[in-house]
Structure formats: structure tokens, C-alpha cells
C-alpha angles and dihedrals in degrees: 000000000000125000094263092052091048091051092049091049091049091052091049091050092049092051091047092049092047091051092048091049091052090050090048090055089053091053091046090055091051091049091050090053090047091052090051092049090050091051090047090051091050088051088055093251113147115261123174109243088222089069091065092045091049090048092052090050091048094050094046094044094044099043099039102027102038120010100039092042091054092047092050098042100037115016101034093042090051090049091050091048088052090056105268107138118242092223126050094016140090088274091058092047093050092046089053090052090055093056 
């Protein structure tokens, strides 16, 4: 890779990481609300059962359908292209977590 290709790849990785971090913050907010709802439920406060079902759908759809797919197709592929091995590296470990 020449210097220009390395710079382009670094910029792509930064944008991908920034996007994934923003998505992670969105998921963190949903989990915080879910924790509060769980505590409210345990304290016998009324919580609509649909909230828990919607939260489960959100987490599954977000994690599996959106976030992990972006990591695998954009971030991990860029890391591999930059020379990080697919096996025996953080990429391999994260791919195993997604299974």
C-alpha cells in the first residue's frame, strides 16, 4: 500500500469507528431504560409487557441486523485490508463473539 491508500484506509476506519460508537451510545441508552423498567417492575410499579418485548426486538435487530453487520462488513474488513489477521487477532475474537 502506498501512503495515499493508507491515509484513505485510515479515514475510512475512523468514520466507521465513529459511526459504531454513536450506535453503541444509542444501544446503551436503550439498555439504561430497560434496566430502569426492570427495577420498576421489581418494585411492583406498572410496566407494559410490550415494553420488554419491544426492547428484545430492538436489541436483536440492532445488534444482529445493524451493528454487527456493519462491524463485519466495514470495520473488520478494513482492519484485515490494513494487515490485521482474521484469525488469532482482535478481529477473530470479535467475529467469534458475533456467532
